[in-house]
N, C-alpha and C positions, 0 to 999 in steps of 0.2 A: 841726623840721628832721629830714629823713630821714637815718637813720644807714646809710650804705652803705660796706661794706669789701670790698676785694679782698685775699685771703690768698695769700701765697706759701708754699712748703714750710716755711720757717723759722718761720712764724707758729704752726705746730703742733709743730715739732721743736726749737725753741730750748731748750737745756739749762736755762736759767734758769727755765723754767716749772715744773720739778719742785719747786723751793723755794717758788714762789708758791702752788702747789696742795698743798704739803706731802706729796708722794708721791715714790716712789723709782724708778718705772718709766715708760717712755714709754706703755705701755698704760694706766696710771692717768692720765697726763696727758691722753690722748685722751678717756678716759671723762669726766673732770672738765671738760675744755674743751667737750665736746659738751653737757653739762648746762648750762654757762654760756651757750653760743651759743643753745641752745634757749630758755632763759628770756629772753634778750635779744631774740630774735625775737618771742616771744609778748608780752612786756611792753612792749618799746620799739619794736617794729616794725622792728628792725634787719635788714639784708640782708647776707648773706655770700657773696661770689662767689669762684670760682676759675676759671682757664682750663683747657681740656682738657689742655694739656701739663703744667700744674702738677698736675692731678688724677692723671694717669698717673704722674708722678714721685713724688708724695706717697704714692699707694697702694703703689707698689713699695717705697718706703723703709719704710713702716710694716709691711708684710708681712715684710720682711727683718729687722726689729728687734723681733720678738716681740709685736706688737700683734694682738689677737684679731680674727678676721674680723667678729664681731658688733660690736665697737667701731668698726672701720673703716667698716662699713656704716651704723652710726648717725651717725657723723660726716658721711659723705657725704650722708646724708638731709637734713642741715641746710644744706649748701653748694649754691649755685646754680652750675652749670657753664655758662660762657658764653665763646664765642670772641670775641676782640677784632676790631673792624672795622679791618683793616689798610689798607683802601682809603680810607675816609672820614676817618680820623684823621690830621691833618696834623702833621708835625714840622718845626720851623724849620730852615732850611738851616744856620744857625750851630751848632745842636746837633749835627747830623750831621757837620759839618766838625770840630768839637771832638772828637767820638767817634773819627773816623778818625785824627786826629792822635794821640790817646791810644793807640789800638791800635797804631799804627806805633811809638810810643815804647816800648810794652810789648814788642813783638817784638824791638826793639833791646836792651832790658834782658835779655830772655831769652837772646839770643845771647851777651851779655857773661857771663852766669851760666854758660852752657855752656862758653865758652872758659876761664874761670877754673877750672872743675871739671876740664877736660881737663888743664890745667897741673898742678893739685894731684895728680891721679891718676897722671900720668906720673912725677912726682917720687917718689910712694909706690912705684910699680912698680919704679923704678930702685933704690930703697933695699931693697925686698923681694928684688929679683934679686941684689943683692950678698950678701945673707945666705942666698940659696937657699931661701927659704920660699914654696912654692906656696900653702900653706894661708893664710899671712898675706896674700899677694897677692890671693887670692880674697876674703878677708874685706874687704880694703881697697876692692876694686872694688865689691863689693856695698854697702858703706857709702857709697861715692861716688855710686853710682846713686841710692840712697835720698835722700841729701842734695841731689843735683841735681834730683830730682823736686820736693822740697819748696821749694827756692829758686826753681826755674823757675815753679812754680805761684804763688808769692808775687809774683814779678816780673811775670808776664804776666796774672794773673787777678784778683788782689785789687783791689777798688775800681773795677772796670770791668765793664760788662755784656758777657758773651761767649757767652750761650746764648739760643736762641729762647724757652725757658721764661721766663727773666727778662724779656726784651723784651715778651713777650705780656702779662705781668702789669702792666707799666708802662702799656702802651697801653690795656688794659682799664680801669685806674683812671682814666686821662685821659678816656676815652670816657664813663664813668659819672659822672665828678665824684666819685669815691670816694676813701677813704683807703686807701692800700696798707700792709698790715701786713707788715713785713720787717725782718730784721736785717742784710741784705746791703748792704755799703757801695757796691757798684757800682750796685745798684738805687736806693739812696737818692740817689746823685749824679745819676742821670738824672732822678729825680723832681724834684730841685731845679732842674735845667736846664729841665724842661718845666712847672714850676709845679704839679706833682702833690703832693698832701698824702701824707705817710707817717707811720707810727708804729712804734716798736719793739714786739715781741711782749709783753714784760712790762708796758709802759705801756698797751698795748691791753687787756690783761686787767684791769688796775687801773681803767681808764676805764669799762669795762663794769660792773664791780662797783660803782663809785661811782654811776653812772647808775641802776643797778637799786636801790640803797639809797635814792636820792632819790625814785624813782618808787613804791617800795613801802615806806612808812614802817613802822617797828616798831609792834607793838601795845603798848598800855600794860601794863607789868609784864613785858615780855619783853626 
């Protein structure tokens, strides 16, 4: 059976991979992962795809987080970059209807979060005004903005696909009959709706290691 995987950004950047590879930096994760993928391609004939949008997002993330150019280039030399066929791949109307309803619900939740934060901030501003502390008011407003961003992101984005990058990965996996490697809940949910197989990054690594051990038996005495 052909081993075909589509990787999203989290397949490489998942923090849990550091403990699996017993390393401390993302640069080391990329190095060890590249070695593993290379061996899996040679020994198992495995194929590893990414979409152009994921490739751009991933490269930028790695560059900003201390991964060497050499390791980035080695990783990308193993990955096959392919655009999904957005015209030939069909999505059931029920899936799109459910997605639209979910997005509508998320927008409503986001609005409720914003309304509640306005109320809380107004009360804090009133209390700070009574004691005449502009510095305290400024701190409270900054804290409220930070909290609003976190809660709004939680309400509107977690568990639902909301970017073209994520959508492209799901469609490519469906097109290729591949397993999508991701830890993103929204991507996983759409995979379930479309019948696309997916796997968490740590399990993906463990799976490759097991398959390689079975294919390459240890020599006697080792």
